[in-house]
C-alpha positions in Angstrom: 30.4 19.8 -52.6 33.1 17.1 -50.8 35.0 20.0 -49.1 30.8 20.3 -47.4 31.0 16.6 -46.7 34.3 16.4 -44.9 33.8 19.9 -43.0 30.6 18.2 -41.0 32.2 14.7 -41.2 29.5 13.2 -43.4 29.9 9.3 -45.2 28.5 9.9 -48.9 28.0 5.9 -48.8 26.0 6.0 -45.7 24.2 9.0 -46.2 23.2 7.1 -49.7 22.3 3.8 -47.8 19.9 5.7 -45.2 18.2 7.4 -48.3 17.3 4.5 -49.6 16.8 3.1 -46.6 13.8 6.2 -46.1 12.2 5.2 -49.3 12.2 1.7 -48.8 10.6 2.3 -45.5 8.4 5.0 -46.9 7.1 2.1 -49.7 6.6 0.0 -47.0 4.7 2.0 -45.0 2.6 3.3 -48.1 1.9 -0.5 -48.9 1.2 -2.2 -45.8 -0.2 0.7 -43.4 -1.4 4.3 -45.5 -2.9 2.3 -47.9 -5.0 -0.3 -45.5 -5.4 2.3 -43.4 -7.3 5.0 -45.9 -9.2 1.7 -47.1 -10.5 1.3 -43.7 -11.1 5.0 -43.2 -13.6 4.8 -47.0 -15.3 2.1 -45.6 -16.4 3.5 -42.4 -17.1 6.6 -43.8 -19.9 4.4 -46.1 -20.9 2.4 -42.9 -21.7 5.9 -41.3 -23.4 7.4 -44.3 -25.4 3.7 -44.6 -26.3 4.1 -40.9 -27.2 7.6 -41.2 -29.8 6.6 -44.0 -30.9 3.6 -41.7 -31.4 6.2 -39.0 -33.7 8.4 -41.3 -35.5 5.1 -41.9 -35.4 4.3 -38.6 -37.4 7.5 -37.4 -40.2 6.9 -40.0 -40.5 3.7 -38.4 -40.5 4.8 -34.9 -43.1 7.1 -35.7 -45.4 4.5 -37.1 -44.6 2.1 -33.7 -45.2 5.0 -31.7 -49.0 4.6 -32.6 -49.3 0.8 -32.1 -47.3 1.3 -28.8 -49.7 3.5 -27.6 -52.4 1.4 -28.1 -50.6 -1.8 -26.5 -49.6 0.5 -23.3 -53.1 0.4 -22.3 -53.5 -3.5 -22.6 -50.2 -4.2 -21.2 -51.1 -1.9 -18.1 -54.2 -4.0 -17.4 -51.9 -7.0 -17.4 -49.2 -5.5 -15.2 -52.0 -4.7 -12.8 -52.6 -8.4 -13.1 -48.9 -9.8 -12.5 -48.4 -7.2 -9.6 -50.7 -8.8 -7.8 -49.7 -12.4 -8.6 -46.3 -11.4 -7.4 -46.9 -9.5 -4.5 -48.7 -12.6 -3.2 -45.9 -14.7 -4.5 -43.5 -12.4 -2.7 -45.5 -12.7 0.6 -45.4 -16.5 0.3 -41.6 -16.6 -0.6 -40.8 -14.3 2.3 -42.5 -16.4 4.7 -40.4 -19.0 3.7 -37.5 -17.7 4.1 -38.4 -16.4 7.4 -39.2 -19.7 8.5 -36.0 -21.2 7.3 -34.1 -18.5 8.3 -35.3 -19.0 12.1 -34.5 -22.8 12.1 -31.1 -21.7 10.5 -30.7 -19.6 13.8 -31.6 -22.2 16.1 -29.4 -24.3 14.8 -26.0 -21.5 14.8 -27.0 -21.1 18.5 -27.0 -24.8 19.2 -23.7 -25.4 17.8 -22.6 -22.3 19.1 -23.8 -23.5 22.9 -21.8 -26.7 22.0 -18.7 -25.0 21.0 -19.0 -22.6 24.2 -19.1 -26.2 26.5 -16.4 -28.0 24.5 -14.4 -24.7 24.9 -15.0 -24.4 29.0 -14.1 -28.4 29.0 -11.0 -27.6 27.3 -9.7 -24.8 29.7 -11.0 -26.9 32.4 -8.4 -29.3 31.5 -5.8 -27.1 30.9 -6.3 -25.4 34.4 -6.0 -28.9 35.9 -2.5 -29.7 34.1 -1.3 -26.4 35.5 -2.8 -27.1 38.7 -1.3 -29.8 38.8 2.3 -28.5 37.5 1.9 -25.9 40.5 1.0 -28.7 43.3 4.5 -30.8 41.8 6.2 -27.5 42.2 4.7 -26.6 45.4 5.0 -30.4 47.1 8.7 -30.5 46.1 9.8 -27.4 47.7 8.0 -28.4 50.6 9.3 -31.9 50.5 12.4 -30.6 49.6 13.0 -34.0 48.3 13.4 -35.1 44.5 10.4 -37.8 43.4 11.0 -39.6 40.2 8.1 -38.9 37.4 6.1 -42.1 38.3 5.6 -41.0 41.6 4.8 -37.1 41.0 2.1 -37.9 38.1 0.2 -40.5 40.6 0.4 -38.2 43.2 -1.5 -35.5 41.2 -3.4 -38.2 39.7 -4.8 -38.7 43.4 -5.0 -35.3 43.7 -6.9 -34.6 40.6 -9.2 -37.4 41.4 -10.1 -36.2 45.3 -10.8 -32.3 44.0 -13.1 -34.1 41.2 -14.8 -36.0 44.0 -15.1 -32.9 45.8 -16.4 -30.4 43.4 -18.9 -32.9 42.2 -20.5 -33.2 45.9 -20.3 -29.5 46.0 -21.8 -28.8 42.4 -24.6 -31.3 43.5 -25.5 -29.7 46.5 -25.5 -26.0 44.7 -28.3 -27.2 41.9 
């Protein structure tokens, strides 16, 4: 037998240790896994059989309740008709309130949008004036062919803008 183990290079001590480890693992699995799982399966099986018995009892009770339910359904239909009529009235009133609120909100949103458009227009005009001022300064610099200092340029631009604003104000008044 020793020749067999030597031919396959099997270490007897390691093999014995692995067998002992396997037996310990088998014992632990049996104690902590298999027994609890089997106990749960038995418990579940008893719950299922109890559930089947309860289902049979429920089926009998259901038949008794069906007769009572049919009597109650007739009464419930009468009450339902009254409730539906009341619900329709409430729904109509609510719809009218919601529509009024929605119209008011739409007017608010429209007014806000108008205000935003005016603000955006003013901002665009200010930006356009600044660009026109820069272009005017560049053109004036080319025409004069001399360099002016910053304050002089700014004063000339402000005068130009004031004159153009005054001219636009008179022209806008004439158009309206």
